[in-house]
C-alpha positions as CSV (number, residue, x, y, z in Angstrom):
1,M,64.5,87.0,-74.4
2,A,62.3,84.4,-72.3
3,R,61.6,84.7,-68.8
4,T,61.0,82.0,-66.3
5,T,58.1,82.5,-63.6
6,T,56.5,79.9,-61.1
7,T,52.7,79.4,-60.9
8,G,51.9,76.8,-58.5
9,S,54.0,73.6,-58.6
10,T,54.9,73.8,-62.4
11,P,57.2,77.1,-64.0
12,A,55.4,79.2,-66.6
13,V,57.6,80.2,-69.4
14,D,56.8,83.7,-70.9
15,S,57.8,83.2,-74.7
16,S,58.2,86.9,-75.6
17,P,59.5,87.2,-79.3
18,T,62.9,87.6,-79.5
19,G,63.6,87.0,-83.1
20,P,61.2,86.4,-86.3
21,G,58.0,83.8,-85.5
22,G,58.7,84.0,-81.8
23,S,62.0,82.0,-81.8
24,R,65.1,82.7,-80.5
25,D,68.3,81.6,-82.7
26,G,66.2,79.2,-84.4
27,F,64.6,77.4,-81.1
28,T,60.9,77.6,-80.3
29,V,60.4,77.8,-76.1
30,R,57.6,75.6,-75.2
31,R,56.1,74.5,-71.5
32,I,57.0,70.9,-70.2
33,P,54.2,68.3,-70.2
34,Q,53.3,66.9,-66.9
35,T,54.6,63.4,-66.8
36,A,53.9,62.0,-63.4
37,P,51.7,59.2,-63.3
38,R,48.6,59.3,-61.1
39,I,48.9,57.9,-57.7
40,I,46.5,54.6,-57.8
41,S,45.6,53.5,-54.2
42,A,46.0,49.7,-53.6
43,D,42.7,48.4,-53.7
44,E,42.1,50.2,-56.8
45,A,45.3,48.6,-58.5
46,W,44.1,45.0,-56.8
47,H,40.5,44.9,-57.5
48,G,40.7,46.5,-61.3
49,E,39.0,49.6,-61.1
50,Q,41.3,51.2,-63.0
51,P,43.0,49.7,-66.2
52,Y,46.3,48.6,-65.8
53,A,49.0,50.9,-68.0
54,Q,52.2,49.9,-68.4
55,D,55.1,52.0,-67.1
56,A,52.6,54.3,-65.7
57,L,51.5,52.7,-63.0
58,A,52.2,54.2,-59.1
59,L,50.7,52.2,-56.1
60,D,50.0,54.0,-52.8
61,F,51.0,51.6,-49.9
62,F,50.6,54.0,-47.0
63,G,47.1,52.6,-46.8
64,A,48.3,48.9,-45.8
65,R,49.5,47.7,-42.9
66,D,53.3,47.7,-42.7
67,D,53.7,45.5,-39.4
68,E,51.7,42.8,-40.9
69,E,52.6,42.5,-44.3
70,F,56.0,43.7,-44.2
71,G,57.8,43.3,-40.8
72,R,59.0,40.4,-38.9
73,Q,57.0,37.3,-38.6
74,P,56.2,35.0,-36.0
75,T,57.2,31.6,-36.5
76,R,55.9,28.6,-34.6
77,S,57.8,25.9,-33.1
78,A,56.4,23.1,-35.3
79,Q,57.4,24.6,-38.2
80,L,61.0,25.2,-36.6
81,P,64.1,23.1,-36.4
82,E,64.8,21.0,-33.1
83,P,66.2,24.0,-30.9
84,A,68.7,22.0,-28.4
85,P,71.4,21.1,-31.1
86,L,71.1,25.0,-32.5
87,V,71.3,26.1,-28.8
88,G,74.8,23.9,-28.5
89,R,75.9,25.4,-31.8
90,L,75.3,29.3,-30.7
91,A,76.9,28.8,-27.3
92,Q,79.9,27.3,-29.0
93,A,79.9,30.2,-31.5
94,I,79.3,32.9,-29.0
95,V,81.9,32.0,-26.8
96,E,84.4,31.8,-29.2
97,V,83.6,35.3,-30.7
98,V,83.7,36.7,-27.1
99,S,87.0,35.3,-26.8
100,G,88.4,36.7,-30.0
101,Q,88.7,33.0,-31.7
102,R,85.8,33.6,-34.4
103,P,84.6,36.7,-36.0
104,A,81.7,38.2,-35.1
105,P,79.7,38.4,-38.7
106,Q,79.1,34.5,-38.2
107,L,76.4,35.5,-35.8
108,I,74.6,37.8,-37.3
109,R,71.7,35.9,-39.3
110,H,71.1,34.1,-35.6
111,T,71.2,37.1,-33.5
112,A,68.6,40.5,-32.9
113,P,70.8,43.6,-34.2
114,T,71.1,44.6,-30.4
115,I,72.8,41.6,-29.2
116,Y,75.1,41.6,-32.6
117,S,76.0,45.2,-31.7
118,V,77.3,44.1,-28.1
119,L,78.8,40.6,-29.3
120,A,80.6,42.5,-32.4
121,R,82.2,44.8,-29.4
122,Q,83.2,41.9,-26.8
123,A,85.2,40.6,-30.2
124,M,86.8,44.1,-31.2
125,V,88.0,44.4,-27.6
126,A,89.4,40.5,-27.5
127,G,90.9,40.9,-30.5
128,R,93.0,43.7,-29.3
129,R,94.3,41.6,-26.0
130,R,95.0,38.2,-28.3
131,V,96.9,35.9,-26.6
132,P,99.7,34.3,-29.0
133,G,99.9,30.7,-29.8
134,P,97.0,27.8,-31.0
135,R,93.8,27.6,-29.4
136,R,91.5,25.1,-28.7
137,P,87.9,25.7,-29.6
138,A,85.0,26.0,-27.0
139,I,83.5,22.6,-25.9
140,V,80.0,22.8,-24.7
141,R,79.1,20.6,-21.8
142,R,75.6,21.1,-21.0
143,V,72.2,22.3,-22.6
144,R,69.0,23.0,-21.1
145,V,66.2,23.8,-23.2
146,C,62.4,25.0,-21.8
147,E,59.7,26.2,-24.3
148,P,57.4,28.7,-22.1
149,A,55.5,29.8,-25.1
150,D,54.8,28.4,-28.7
151,G,57.5,30.1,-30.8
152,V,59.8,31.1,-28.0
153,V,62.8,28.8,-25.9
154,E,64.6,29.9,-23.1
155,A,67.7,28.1,-23.1
156,C,70.9,27.9,-21.2
157,A,74.5,26.3,-21.8
158,V,77.5,25.7,-19.9
159,V,80.9,25.7,-22.1
160,V,84.4,25.4,-21.3
161,S,87.0,27.6,-23.2
162,H,90.6,28.0,-22.2
163,G,89.9,26.1,-18.8
164,R,87.3,28.4,-17.8
165,V,83.6,27.5,-17.7
166,R,81.5,29.8,-18.6
167,A,77.6,29.8,-18.2
168,L,75.1,31.3,-21.2
169,A,71.1,31.8,-20.9
170,L,69.8,32.6,-24.0
171,R,66.0,33.4,-25.5
172,L,65.1,32.2,-28.8
173,E,62.0,33.5,-30.8
174,G,61.1,32.4,-34.2
175,L,60.9,34.9,-36.4
176,D,61.1,34.7,-40.2
177,G,61.0,30.9,-40.3
178,R,64.1,30.6,-38.3
179,W,65.3,30.9,-34.8
180,L,66.7,34.2,-33.5
181,V,68.7,35.0,-30.5
182,T,67.0,38.0,-28.7
183,A,68.1,38.2,-25.1
184,L,71.7,36.8,-24.0
185,T,73.4,36.8,-20.6
186,I,77.3,35.4,-20.4
187,G,78.5,34.4,-17.0
């Protein structure tokens, strides 16, 4: 009968003969071959020091700086759309989400994760206390925008919703080719 013992990282098989010719019931026990490809660094792969082998290339990207290549990329204001109309639309959408008129996932693309989680929680609470009957959309009365730095916009908006005047202060940052709300205060 074959016994399996472990030596290092690969198991070794002791194939003691149990039948004629070292086989058991017509089967021969053999060692499993090592099939894992060799790890090639990114420099070796890109500079052609190692030949490329189909289905056998494993790259080591741990040496690369993830922040520079794969993280969020800041975008300059010149490469982004005009922020004032966007601030007006976002202010209206935010007030409608907070009042329960609009679903929160409509803002997920335009808000940072921390801001979205707060808005989603407020929308859930507003959905529980929903007042029956038709509701009018929020109306944006005024938008003010200033740009303290390239790719950063600080804005405020005055919004009327259900006879109530609300003020919003937003900070938008240009990230990955779009404006993203990174700070929000609703009054």
